[in-house]
N, C-alpha and C positions, 0 to 999 in steps of 0.2 A: 115313752117306752111302750111297746105293744104287749098285749096279754097273750101268752103262749100256752097252749094245751098240747102235751106230747102223748101220743097213743102208740105204744109199742106192743109187739107180740108176734107169734108165728102165723103162718098162712092159715086162713080158714077160721079165725077167731071172731070175725065180724068187724075188724078194724075199719074197713072201707065204709061199710053201711053205717056204723055208729058215728064215724067222723062226719059223714054227710048229714045224718039226722040232727046231730048236735049243732053243726054249723048253721043249719036252717033255723033251728029253734032259738039259738043263742046269738045269732048275728055274728058268727065267726067265719073267716075264710078257710075253707078246707083245702089241704094240700096232701096229695097222695104221693109220697116220696118213692114208694115202690114203683109207681107208674113211670117215674122219671128214669129209674134204672132200666126199666123194661124198654123205654125208648132207645136207650143206648144199645141194648141187646138186639132190638129190631133193626137198627141201622147197621149193626155189625153183620147180621145175617144177610141184609140186603147188599152188603159189601163183600159177601163171600167168606165171612169170618164166622166159623161155627165153634171155635174153642178159644181159650185165652193164650194160646201159644204166640199169637201175633199181638203181644201186649202193647207195643208202641203204637200200632195202628189203632187199637181200641182207645188208647189215651187221646190220640188225635181226633177220633170221632167224638169223644166226650167233650173235647175243647171246642169243636166246630159246630155241633148241632144246636138248633134253637128249639127249646122245649117250653111250651106254654100250657098252663092249666086254666081253662075257662069254665064258667058255670052258666048253664042255660036251663031255665025252667026247672030248677031243682036237681039237675043232673050235672055231673062233672065230665068235661070232655078234655081229652089230652091231644095236643097238637105237636107234631114233630116236623120241624121245618115247614110249618104252615099247613100240614096235612092232618086231618082228624084220624088218629090211629087208636082210638079208644077200644075198638074191638080187636084190632090186629095184635095188640100187645098182650092179649090174654090167652094166646094159644099155648099148648104144652111145649112147643118148640122154643118159644120165648122163655117160658118158665124154666126149662132145662138150662138155658144159657145165662139167665139173669143172675143167678146166684154166684157162679164163677166170675162173671164180669164184675160183680159188686165187691169182690175180694181185692181188686186192684187198688192200691192205695191212692194213686193219682186220680183215678176215676171218682173215688169217694170224696177226695178233697175238692174236686171240681163241683160235684153235686152238693156237698155240704155248704160250700160258698153260695151256690145258687139258692139253696133252701133258706139259708139265713137272710139272704137279700129279700126273698119273698115276704119275710116276716118283719121287715124293718118298719113298715109304715101302717100295717093293719094287724088287728087281733086275729090270731090264727089257731086252728086246730090241725095238727100235722101228724100223720100216721106213717109208721114204717117199722124198722127193726132196731134203729139206734138213735131215735130222736131224743129220748130222755137221757141217754148215756153219752152221746157224742155231739149231735147237732145242737141240741139245746139242753145242756146239763143243768142250767138254771131256769128251766121252764117253770111257769107258775103252777102248773098242774101236770103231774106225771102219772100215767095209768098204763098198766101192763095187762092186756087181755090174753087169756089162755083158755084151752079146752083140750080134751083128749084127742089124740091123733085120729082115732076112729071117727069121732064126731066131726072133726074138721074135714076129714076125707069125705064123709057123707054130705056135708054142706057143699063142698067144692064139686062133688059129682053131680048133685042136684043143680047147681049153678050152671055147669056145663050143659046139662040136658035142657034147661030152660032157655039158655042162650043159643043153643044149637052149635056149640063148638066142642072140639075134642070128643065127638060122639063115638069114636072108635075105642075110647079108653074104658076099661071096666073099673068098677069100684076098687078092686084089689090093686090095679095099676095106679089109681089116683092115691090110694093109701101109701103105697110104696114110694111114690114120688114125694109125698108130703114128709114122710119119715126121713127120706134121704135129704130133702131140703132142710129139715130141722137140724140134722146132724151137721151139714155144711155150715149153716148159719151160726150155730152155737159153738162150733169148733174153729171158725176162721180166725186167723191171727189179728186181722184188722176189724175193729168194731163188731165183735161177736154179739149175737143175740143174747141178751141177758136182762135181768130186771134192774132198772136204774135205781140208784140210791134215792130213797124217799118216795118211790112209786107205790101206788096202790094196785095190788094184784086182784083181778076179778076173773074167777073161773066161770066161763060162759057155757060150759057143757050142758047144763040142765036149765039154762035161762032162755027166755024168749028175747028177741031183739028189743021189744018194748021194755022189758025188765032191765036189760043191760043199759039201754039208753037212759032210763030214769036214774039208774045207779050212778052213771057217769055224770049226768046232769047235776045231781045233788052234790057230788064232789066238787064240781066246778063252782056251783052257787055258793057253797060254804067257803071256798077259797076267796071268791070275789068279795064276800061279806067281810072277810077278815082283813082285806087290804085297806 
């Protein structure tokens, strides 16, 4: 049986960065489940689908696409049908569509099955919004990262500036998008964003990435020592 670390939380809490750092230091395979849903959203847009009214078509896309997560020189790369889409899936257009797409039960079931398959043979650290509640309710370690919406918007805005994407968005627009995403994710009927039973909540608002990493690392080490 593999060792599973579940990292949940809203956008901008540092889930992706922490998952990557912990994976490197503790020899775990990192899996960004949000990126998997973003691949579905990207394929939808490429197929001319910009909302979830065409539900059956979206389900068929989820069934047919090939999503792979690879790691090269410390970075995680996302491949959709053989194409590296690591940057394409991070645009605001994808962000706007991915939350509605992820509310479709059949899409979540397909992705959950794939995520569980990825963790069958390797020790993993998996981040998303329902890992500890739905995908791996029996995960060895459950952590919920959080931060104020203002701080998360500030981080996301800086990230966009550094990567040269969504440069036309103001901080206020990024904040509004995050608050709207928070509401959708926490109020959706299927797998809403919530703190999993037994999860350790970490407020990262006033913490550095190094501080968060060390806190998470210590929690994992303590769990491993108890097994």
